[in-house]
N, C-alpha and C positions, 0 to 999 in steps of 0.2 A: 739423632738424639735417642738415647735409650730410655726405658721406662723409669730408671732411677734418676735421670737428669732433671734438674729443675730449670725451666726456661727463664731466660733473662728478658723480661718484657720491654718492649719499646712501644711508642704510641703510633697511631696510624700515619701521622705526618712524617715521622722519621722513616717509617716503612716506605712511604711514597718516594722520598729522596733516595733511599737505598735501592728501590726497585728500578728507578730510571738509571741510576749509575751502573747497576748490574746489567740492565737490558741493552743499553746503548754502548756497544763496544767498538773498538777500532774496526773489527771485521764487518760489523753491521753497517758502520759508516761507509766503508769501502763498497759494500753491497748497495747501499742507498744511492751512491753516485756512479755505480758501475755502468749505468746506461750512457754516461757521458764518454767513457773511455772507448776508443776505437772510432769515434765519429770523425768524419772528414771535415776539413775547413778549407774553404776557398775564399780568398780576399781579392777583390778586384775583378777585372782590370780597372785601375784608376789612373787619372792623369795627375802627375805631381811635378814639382819644380816650377821654375819660372814659366808662366803662361801655360802650365800643364803640358809642356812639351814631352816630358818623359812619361813612359807608360809602365805601370807597376802591376804585377799579379803575384799572389803567394798561394801555395797549396800545401796541405799537410794533414796531420791527424792528431787527435788527443791521445796521450798515453795513459798508463795506469796511475791512479792517484796514490799519493803518499799521505798517510794519516798519522798525526801526532796528537795525543790527548793532552789537555792542559786544564788547570784550574779545577776547583771543587764542584762547579756547577755544570759539569758535562759539556765542556767546550772542546772543540777540535780544530786544529789547523790542518787544512787539506791543501796539498799542492798538486795541481794538474799540469803535467808537462805537455808541450806541443812542439813538434818538429815541423819546420816550414822550409819549403824550397821557394826562394824568392827570385823572380825574373824581372829585370829592369831593362827597358829599351829606351835608348836616347840617341837621336840622330842616326838611326840605322845600325847602331851598335847595341849589342846585347850583353848584359852582365848577369851572371847567375850566382846567387849567394845561398848559403845555408844559415838558417836562423833558429835559435832556441828560445822558446817562449815558456815562461812559467807563470801560472795563474794561482794566486794565493786566495783561498777561500777560508772564511771563518764560519764554522758550523756550531750551532747551539741546540742541544736536545731540550725541547720545550714541551710542556704538557698542555692539553687543550680539552675543551668540552666535547663529548661527555667523558671519555676516558681514552684520550689519544696521546701518543708520543709522536711529536713532529720534529724532524730535523730541519731547523730553520736556518736559512742562508741569506744574509744581507746581500743586496745587489752588488755585483762586481763593478768596480770603476777602473779607469785607465791606470790609476795608481797601484792597483792590485796585479797588474800585468807587467812583468819584466820582459825585456826584449834585447837579445844579444845576437849580433850578426857575426858570422865567421867569414872573413874575406881577406884575401891577400892584398898586397899593395895595389891600390887603385888610384886613378887620377883625381885631380881636384874637382873636375866636373861631376864625378860620381860621388865624391865625399859630401858635397852640398846636398845630395839627395837622401843621405842616410838618416838624418834627424827627422825629416818629414815622413819617411817610410816608417820609422819606429813609432812615431805618434799615431800614424794611421793604423798600424797593426794593433797597437795597444787599444785604441778606441774600438776597432772592429771586433777584436777578440772578446773584449768585455761585453759588447752587445750580443755576440753569438752565444756566449756562455749564459748570459741572462735569459736569452730566449729559450735555450735548452732547459735551464732549471725551472722556467715558468711553464714548461709544457706539462699538461695534466698527467701524462705517463710518468714524468720525472717526479712530480709532486706525490703521486701515488706510491712511488718507491721510497719516499722519505716520510710517509705517514703510516703509523702503526696503530690500528684500532685494537687495543688490548682486549676489550670485551668481545669483539667479533672474532679475534683469533682464538680465544679460549672457548667461545661458543661454537666455533667451526662454521661461522656464517659470513656472508659478504658484508662489507662495511659500506654504508652510504656516505661516509665522511672522507674517504680517501680520494685524493685528486682535487679537493677544494682549494681554491687560491687563498682563502681567508679563514681564520679560525678564531674562536673565542678562547683566549689563553687563560689558564688557571695555574696556580702555583703547585709545586711538588707536594706541599702539605695537603692541599685540597685533593690532588690526585690520589694520595694515599687513603684519605677518608672515603673517597668515592669508590676506590678499589674494593674496600671491604663491603660497602653497602650494595654494590652492583655485582660483585663477583662471588662473595661468600653468601650464597642464597640458601634458603631452606631446602631447595631441591638438591643442591650440592652437599649440604650437610647430611641430608637424608641418605645419600649414597654412601657417605662415610660410616654412618651408624648402622646401616642395614647388615653389616657383617656380624652384628650381635644376634640376629635372628637365628633360631635353632639351637642356641647355646643351652646345654643341659644344666638343670639345677637339681642338686641332690642335697637334702638336709636330713641330718639324723643318722641313726635313731637318737631321739631326744627323750628325756624323762620330764614329765610334767604332771600336774594334778596333785591331789592330796597324797603326801608321802612319795611323790614321784613314781606312782605306780603305773601311770599311763605311759606307754612307749609310742612315740610319734615318729613316723617316717614320711618324708616328703620327696616326691619326684616330679619334675616338671621341665618346662622349656620356655625359653624366651621367644615370643612371637615377633612379628615385624614391628620395629619401633616406628614412631611417628614424630615428625618434626614440624614445628610451626614457629614463625617469628613470634617473639615474646609478646604476649597479649593478643595475638591474632588467632584465627581459627586454624585448626589442625589441617595440615596438607595431606595429600595422598600418602599411603593408602587409606581408604575410609575405615572408620571403626568397624570391627567385626562384631557379630551378634553377641549379646550377653556380656559385653564389656562395660562396666560402670565407668563413667567419666570421672576424672579426678576433681574433687571439690575445689572451688576457687581458693579456699584457705590454704590447701596444701600447695597449690601452684605458687601462691604468694609467699609461702614459707620458704619454698625452694629458691625463689628469686631473691628473697631477703638474705638467704645464706650466701648466694653468689655475690651480693653486694658487699659482704664483709670479707670475701676471700682474698681480695687484692686491693692495693692502694689505687689501682687504675679503675676499679669497678664503679666509682662514683661518676665517671664520665658518661653523660647521657648519650653521647655519640657512639658508644660501643655497640656493635651488632650482637644482639642476643637472640636466643632461641629457647623454646620449651621443648624438651625431649620427653616423650611419654613411652615408657617401656612396658608393654603388656606381657604378663607372665601367667601361664596356665600351670596349676599345681594339682596333683593327685595326692591326697593326704590319707594316710591310714593311722588310726589311733587304736592301739591294742590294749584293751582293758577287759580281761577275761576272754574276750573275743575281738575280732577285728571290726572296727567301725570306719567307714570310708566317707571321704568328703572331697568335693571339688571346689577349688578356689580360683577365682579370676582376680588377678592383682594388677593394679596400675601403679607404676613406679615413676615419679616425676624426677627429672634431672634438668637442672638449669645449665644451659650452655652459653658460652661467650666466645665470640671470635676475636682472638688476640693476635697481635704482631709480636714476634720475638726475634732476638738476635741469633744469627746475623740477618737472615731474611726468611723467616718462617711464618707460616700461618698455623696457629694452634687453636683447635676447638677445645677450649678449657671447660671442664665439667666440674660441677659442685656435687659431690656424692650425696645421695639421699640419706635421710635419717628415718628411723623406724616410724616416727610420728608422721612422716610425710606420706606413708604408704597406705593406700586404701585396699584393704583385704576383705573380700566378701566370700564367705564359705557357704556351700550348699551341701546339706547332709544327704547321704544315700540310705534311706530307710528310717523308720520311726525311732529305733533304738539310738542310732547315731544322732538324730535330731534332739533326743532327750538327754544326751550325754552332757553333763555339767562341765563347768570350768572352760567353756569355749573361749570366753573373753581373754582369759590368761593365756590360752594357747595361741590366740590370734596375735597378741603382742609379741610372744616369743617367735612365732613364724615371721611376723613383719620384720623383727630384728634380724633374723637369719637371711631373709630375702634382701634386706638392705645391705647386709655384709657381702652377699654374693655380687650384687650390683656394684658396690663400692670397689670390689676387687676387679670387676670387669672394666670399669672406667678409670682405674688407677693408672693404666699404661697410656701415658699421654702420647707416646710415639705413634700409636695407631691413629691418632687424630691430629697428626702433624704433617704439614705439607712443606717440603723444602723448596721454596720458590726459586732460590738461587740455583740449585741443582737442575731444576726444570728449565730455567732460562739457558743454562749452559748447554743443555741437550736439545734445545729447540732451535730450529732454523726459522727465524722471523724475518 
């Protein structure tokens, strides 16, 4: 998205549904059940037939799964193939058969507390296991054994697959702790047999409250630090006889959850804190910026941009001033189409800016019309900051693109 594009907002609930749909792909489903492929299966020996006179044993291995996506709620049909070699012994005679077994699994990507995506798999039953034997013409005595063999294989295979899927390692492979992945930490929730399920909509709301933190927003806005500010020369005072030139720079911005204390870095010396009325004014402007802003569940932040200015006012001779400026910007974490996180900013107004000037020398201190100059400087600083925050692309994270490039 370029700076000229206007985002199409979606709510957090819609973001949650889109996130799960984008995150859980066929390839990730294959990866989630990959630990099943290649495993060996041995069934028997069992006694079958009348009085259990026939002996039966089957050996084989599970093949690579086939995954087909279906439905709007991230469901998948997964087929696990198994090739078996079946040996049946009856009355001293031995019959060797080849069997093809297909196991049909239904997988559903579900969301769970606190911010998990879990590939949920219902228990496999005998009805989910198909069994086809390849045999040439055989005698009647052998034919009566085929149906008991098929039922036995179906029951045993279903039980083996359920045991594999219930294994903690297998469950870990099907559980994705989104918060832990993004934080680069180990998850205490992977491998658990039971979860507290939440809806995709609740997942989306939790995503913003738990992932879009003041610390992460701080990292985004720190790029503003060091930006040069140059204003003027301007004409002010009676008859516009005073020439004003301003040079300065943006220092390290500070972000806090709206209404909370400012987070690191701590305030630097000589920086006046923003009056509560200015912060309230900025937040009130944010509330009117969008039809979504009335939602109390939106994640909001207060951004404070400190600016240091060196001001020279030339009236017959040069008079110098130092100004420390606090510029409040209201930030709102929004979801946008198709799968974007946008840190939306409400540009400051001149009236929101607290500008304190310190004169260098008695003549500068006595110079009149300072109040008028302050208003003009505040308006110029507001304009510079408005230009700085106008480029929304610098505060946009393409979550879909990151999911595509992330091996989860």
